[in-house]
N, C-alpha and C positions, 0 to 999 in steps of 0.2 A: 842431405836433409830434406830438400824439396821433394825428391823422389819418394821418400818414405811417407811424407804427408800426402802426396798425391795417391799413393797406394792405399793408405788408410781411408782417404776420401772415396775412392772407387769401391773399396770393400764395404763401406757404410752404405753407399748408394745402391750397390748390388743387393745387400741384405734388405734394405728398405723396399726395393723392387720385388724381391722374393716374397717378403711378408705381405705387401699390398696384393700381389697376385694370389697368394694363398687365401687371404681374407675375401677377395672378390670371388674366387672359386667356391669357397664355403658358402657365401651368400647365394650364389647361383644354385648350388646343390640344395640348400635349405629351401629356397623358393620352389624348386622343382618338386621336392618331396611334399611341401605344403600343398602345392597345386594338385598333386596326385592324390594325396590323402583327402583333401577337401572334395575333390571330384568323386572319389570312392564313397565317402560318407554321404554326399549329396545324392548319389544314385542308389545306394544299397541300404541305407539306414533311414528310418523315419525321422530321427532327430540328428542333424549334423551340427558340428560346431558353428558353421556359417549360419544355419537357420536359428540356432540358439542365440547367436549374437544379434541377428536381425530382429528376432522376437523381443529380446531384451531392450534393444534400442527403440523399438516401437512402443514398448510398455513405458519406458522412461519418458518418451516424447508425449504419450497420452497422459501420464501422471502430471507432467509439467504443464501441458495445455489445460488440464482440469484445475490445477492449482492456480494458474493465472486467471482462468475464468472465475473461479471462486473469489479471488482477491478483487477482481473488477466488480463483481456483484456486491461484495461486502463494502468496497469503497463507495459505490453508488448509493447503497443503503445508508451508509453513514453520512454522506453528503446531503442526501435528501432529508434525513432526520435532522441534521444540523440546520438546514434551511427552514424546515418546518418549525423547529424550536425557536429560531430567530423571529419568524413571522408571529408565532404564538406569543413570544415575549413582547413584541411590539404592540400586539393587540391588547395584552394584559396591561401594559403601561398606559395606552390610550384609554382603556376602560377605567382604570384606576383614576386617571385625571378627570374623566367625565363624571364618575361617581363622586369624587371629591367636590367637583364644581356643583353638582346637584345638591349634595349635602349642605354645602356652604350657602347656596341660594335658599334652600329650605329653612335653614337656621335664621337667615336674614329675614325671610318672609314671616316666620314665626315671631321674631323679635319685633318687626314692624307691626304685626297684628296685635301684639300684646303690649305695645308701648303706650304708656299714659304720659301725656305731657305734664310738666311741672305746672301745676296750677297755683295761682296766688291764693292766699287765705281770704282775701276780700271777695273773691268771685263766688257767686251762689252755686255754681255748678261743680265746685271742687269737692273732692272726696272728703276732706276734713269737714267742710260745711255740711255735707250730706250726713255724715256720721253723727253730728251734734244734734 
């Protein structure tokens, strides 16, 4: 029984080695053909797959760089606009307080200027006495 198990194990290991060797050889062959075709396209054709890939990668990189720059500019504009709005709001609040203070002071001054003290009826200078 042990001999049969050992034989099966050896057969499986041998099959695994054969498959691994076959896959490795296919990889090597594929890489050789890719290198040969890539070299052929690079030397004899204006547009090679390698050049197309490099051009595409540069285009994507440039688009990404432009997008990032635009986002930075936009964020800077929004930040400065927000800061300007905050300062403007602060000035508006201060100006509203000052305007209110001036209006209140003006009203008090007008009240004081038009104030007539309560005069007694017996006083000759009272309005009631003057009217009579």
